[in-house]
C-alpha positions in Angstrom: -3.5 9.2 15.3 -4.3 8.7 11.8 -3.3 5.6 10.3 -2.7 7.0 6.7 -0.4 9.2 7.9 2.4 8.3 6.3 0.5 8.3 2.7 2.0 11.0 0.3 -0.8 13.7 -0.5 -0.7 12.4 -4.5 -1.4 8.9 -3.6 -4.4 7.8 -5.6 -6.8 5.0 -5.2 -8.2 4.0 -8.8 -9.5 1.7 -11.6 -6.9 1.2 -13.5 -6.6 2.2 -17.8 -4.3 0.5 -20.7 -2.0 3.6 -19.9 -0.9 1.9 -16.2 -0.3 -1.6 -17.8 4.0 -1.0 -17.6 3.7 0.0 -13.9 1.2 -3.3 -13.4 3.8 -5.3 -15.0 6.6 -4.2 -13.0 4.3 -4.9 -10.0 3.5 -8.6 -10.9 7.2 -9.2 -11.3 7.8 -8.1 -7.9 4.6 -10.0 -6.6 5.5 -13.2 -8.7 9.3 -12.8 -7.0 7.5 -12.4 -3.8 5.2 -15.6 -4.0 8.5 -17.7 -5.7 10.2 -17.0 -2.5 7.6 -18.4 -0.2 6.5 -21.5 -2.2 9.6 -22.2 -5.4 8.1 -25.4 -5.3 5.3 -23.9 -7.4 6.0 -20.5 -8.1 8.9 -18.9 -9.9 9.7 -15.3 -11.3 8.7 -13.8 -14.4 8.2 -11.0 -16.8 4.6 -10.3 -17.5 4.3 -9.2 -21.1 1.1 -7.0 -20.4 -1.4 -9.1 -22.0 -3.0 -10.3 -18.2 -3.3 -7.0 -16.7 -5.3 -5.9 -20.6 -7.1 -8.9 -20.1 -8.4 -7.7 -16.7 -8.8 -4.2 -18.3 -10.8 -5.1 -21.1 -13.0 -7.1 -19.3 -16.6 -6.5 -17.3 -16.7 -8.8 -14.9 -13.4 -7.7 -13.8 -10.9 -5.0 -12.6 -7.6 -3.6 -11.5 -7.9 -1.1 -8.4 -4.2 0.4 -8.1 -2.7 2.6 -5.9 -0.2 4.9 -8.1 1.8 7.7 -6.3 2.9 10.6 -8.8 1.8 7.8 -11.6 3.9 5.0 -10.5 1.5 1.6 -9.5 2.2 1.1 -6.0 -0.4 -1.3 -5.3 -2.8 -3.3 -6.4 -6.1 -5.6 -6.5 -7.8 -7.7 -9.1 -11.1 -8.1 -8.1 -13.9 -10.2 -10.1 -17.5 -11.1 -10.0 -18.4 -14.7 -9.4 -20.6 -17.2 -8.8 -21.0 -21.2 -6.6 -21.3 -24.0 -9.6 -25.0 -24.2 -10.2 -25.7 -27.9 -8.2 -28.2 -28.2 -6.2 -26.4 -29.2 -3.3 -24.9 -26.1 -3.3 -26.4 -22.6 -1.9 -26.0 -20.2 -5.2 -24.2 -16.7 -4.5 -22.8 -14.2 -6.4 -19.8 -13.3 -5.1 -16.0 -11.6 -5.4 -13.1 -12.7 -5.8 -9.9 -11.4 -5.0 -7.2 -12.5 -7.7 -4.0 -11.1 -6.8 -3.5 -8.7 -4.1 0.1 -6.6 -3.4 1.7 -3.4 -2.3 5.0 -3.2 -3.2 7.8 -3.4 -0.7 9.0 0.0 -0.5 5.0 1.2 0.4 3.6 -1.6 3.0 3.0 -0.7 6.7 1.5 2.9 5.2 -2.4 1.9 5.2 -2.3 1.2 1.0 -3.3 -2.2 1.6 -6.7 -1.1 4.0 -7.2 1.6 1.4 -7.4 -1.1 -1.6 -9.1 -3.3 0.0 -11.6 -0.6 1.3 -12.4 -0.1 -3.0 -12.4 -3.7 -3.5 -15.4 -4.1 -0.6 -17.1 -0.6 -2.5 -16.3 -2.2 -5.9 -18.5 -5.5 -4.8 -21.4 -3.5 -2.8 -22.4 -1.9 -5.8 -23.0 -5.3 -8.2 -24.3 -6.0 -5.4 -22.4 -9.3 -4.4 -22.7 -10.8 -1.3 -19.0 -11.8 -0.2 -16.0 -11.2 -1.0 -13.6 -14.6 -1.5 -9.9 -15.2 -1.8 -6.7 -17.6 -1.6 -4.2 -17.0 0.7 -0.6 -18.8 0.8 -0.2 -20.6 4.1 3.4 -19.2 4.4 2.1 -15.5 3.9 1.2 -15.5 7.9 1.3 -11.5 7.8 -1.3 -11.3 4.9 -3.4 -14.0 6.7 -3.7 -11.5 9.8 -4.6 -8.3 7.7 -7.3 -10.4 6.0 -8.7 -11.4 9.8 -8.1 -7.5 10.7 -10.6 -6.9 7.9 -12.8 -9.1 8.4 -12.1 -12.2 5.9 -12.4 -15.4 8.1 -11.2 -18.8 6.9 -14.1 -21.0 5.4 -12.2 -24.1 4.4 -8.7 -25.4 3.1 -6.9 -26.1 0.3 -4.6 -28.4 0.5 -2.2 -30.8 -1.6 -0.4 -33.9 -2.2 2.6 -34.0 -4.3 3.1 -37.9 -6.4 
């Protein structure tokens, strides 16, 4: 059985344009509400002015890859080129950083996340980047399982101490 069988025929995965900003804004607002539920001490629901997606769309080292169904943005992955710090004990690498990744609740478990991640991996390979890296909230257990299924592995822990 095809794991993408629930996806509408009119779903597209593509690099976003300025014409997608309103849809991206709405999806970002859902994303921020979701993060605020997971970590209310560090995230809060917010309105998106559109400045952030516009800056990504206009950049040369970053892209927002979207999933759009009948013109409505239902998923996105923000991927950008990055490199290790220029510090002699660190082996230099150029890599892709997944900054944001989210699929609307109404469109989850339909293979859209896999399609977006595949597009981000292709984007990264086309730029000759060595690997992909991302940050995931500790409370996002389902998301961590998704990333592991996509070939990601834990290489460090981000720790915080409240003062």
